C-alpha positions in Angstrom: -57.3 34.4 16.3 -57.0 30.7 17.1 -54.3 29.3 19.3 -51.5 28.1 17.1 -49.1 25.5 18.4 -46.0 24.5 16.4 -44.1 21.2 16.6 -40.3 21.6 15.8 -38.5 18.7 14.2 -34.9 19.7 13.4 -35.2 22.7 11.1 -38.7 21.9 10.2 -41.8 23.5 11.7 -45.2 21.9 11.1 -48.6 23.1 12.4 -50.4 20.7 14.8 -54.1 20.0 14.8 -56.3 22.9 15.9 -54.1 25.7 14.6 -55.4 28.3 12.2 -53.8 28.9 8.8 -52.1 32.3 8.5 -51.6 33.5 4.9 -47.9 33.5 3.8 -46.0 36.7 2.9 -47.0 37.9 -0.6 -48.6 34.6 -1.4 -52.2 33.7 -0.8 -53.3 30.1 -1.5 -56.9 29.1 -0.9 -56.7 26.0 1.3 -59.3 23.3 0.6 -60.5 21.7 3.8 -58.9 18.3 4.3 -61.5 17.6 7.0 -65.2 18.0 6.5 -68.5 16.7 7.9 -68.3 13.8 5.4 -64.8 12.6 6.3 -61.2 13.3 6.6 -58.4 13.2 4.0 -54.9 12.4 5.1 -51.9 12.7 2.8 -48.9 10.5 3.4 -45.3 11.9 3.7 -44.3 9.9 0.7 -46.9 11.5 -1.5 -45.7 15.0 -0.6 -42.0 13.9 -1.0 -42.7 12.6 -4.6 -44.5 15.8 -5.6 -41.6 17.9 -4.2 -39.0 15.7 -5.9 -40.7 15.9 -9.3 -41.2 19.7 -8.9 -37.6 20.2 -8.0 -36.3 18.2 -11.0 -38.5 20.2 -13.3 -36.3 23.3 -12.9 -33.5 23.6 -15.4 -30.1 23.6 -13.7 -31.0 20.8 -11.2 -28.8 17.9 -12.2 -29.9 15.4 -9.5 -31.4 15.1 -6.0 -29.8 13.4 -3.0 -26.4 13.0 -1.3 -23.5 11.2 -3.0 -24.3 7.9 -1.2 -28.0 8.1 -2.1 -27.2 8.7 -5.8 -24.7 5.8 -5.9 -27.3 3.5 -4.3 -29.9 4.7 -6.8 -27.6 4.0 -9.7 -27.1 0.4 -8.6 -30.9 0.0 -8.0 -31.7 1.2 -11.5 -29.3 -1.3 -13.1 -31.2 -4.2 -11.5 -33.9 -5.6 -13.8 -37.2 -4.1 -12.8 -35.5 -1.3 -10.8 -37.3 2.0 -10.9 -36.0 5.5 -10.2 -36.9 6.9 -6.8 -38.4 10.4 -7.4 -38.4 11.1 -3.7 -34.6 10.6 -3.4 -33.0 13.6 -1.7 -36.4 14.8 -0.3 -37.4 14.7 3.4 -40.8 16.0 4.5 -42.7 16.5 7.6 -46.5 16.6 7.1 -49.0 17.9 9.6 -52.8 18.3 9.5 -52.7 21.6 7.5 -49.0 22.3 6.9 -45.8 20.7 5.7 -42.1 21.4 5.5 -39.7 20.1 2.8 -35.9 19.6 2.9 -34.1 19.0 -0.4 -30.6 17.9 -1.2 -29.7 18.9 -4.7 -26.8 18.7 -7.2 -26.6 21.7 -9.5 -25.2 22.1 -13.0 -21.9 24.0 -13.2 -22.4 27.6 -14.2 -26.0 28.0 -12.9 -26.4 30.8 -10.4 -27.2 28.8 -7.2 -29.2 31.5 -5.4 -31.5 32.0 -8.4 -31.8 28.2 -8.9 -32.7 27.7 -5.2 -35.4 30.4 -5.4 -36.9 28.9 -8.6 -36.8 25.4 -7.0 -38.4 26.6 -3.8 -41.2 28.4 -5.6 -42.0 25.5 -7.9 -42.0 23.0 -4.9 -44.3 25.3 -2.9 -46.7 25.9 -5.8 -46.8 22.2 -6.8 -47.3 20.9 -3.2 -49.9 23.5 -2.3 -51.9 23.1 -5.5 -51.9 19.3 -5.4 -52.4 18.7 -1.6 -54.0 21.9 -0.2 -51.4 21.8 2.5 -49.6 25.0 3.3 -45.8 24.7 2.8 -44.2 26.6 5.7 -40.6 26.1 4.5 -38.5 24.6 1.8 -34.9 24.1 2.9 -32.4 23.5 0.1 -28.9 22.0 0.6 -26.6 22.1 -2.4 -24.8 18.8 -2.0 -22.7 18.9 -5.1 -22.0 20.6 -8.4 -22.1 18.6 -11.7 -19.4 19.3 -14.2 -20.1 17.9 -17.6 -16.5 16.8 -18.3 -16.7 14.4 -15.3 -19.3 12.3 -17.3 -16.9 12.2 -20.3 -14.0 11.0 -18.1 -16.2 8.3 -16.5 -17.3 7.0 -20.0 -13.6 6.8 -21.2 -12.7 4.7 -18.1 -15.4 2.2 -18.7 
């Protein structure tokens, strides 16, 4: 077995160059080589963050991504003419040569079982990132930052 060395960054672990991919538990994903005799493909952190953000939002029960301050800033940015939503908001990634780690901050809809939602989000993010990038996702950490209650929207509209 090849020598595997891991770089720790906070709660994220990412494989360094020269390490061998070890199949995950109960999940086998064929990894397409990102380095070949004809060249090397590198994937930017922002690309993985966007894929993870879109995959997380695809799950029913996820109201938004990001902390309260990030969501407030995004709301202001979207009101500016030409402002676009940031699909990577609330997503932090660490990308290595063959592996990546993802941290998500999410807001859930009231009434949704959080443990089940987190499992569904985690699985969708892993599947999407691995399929699109051929990187092995070693972990997806999910922080539930807030819970969305529908009557809060009604109250805000009445105040405006």
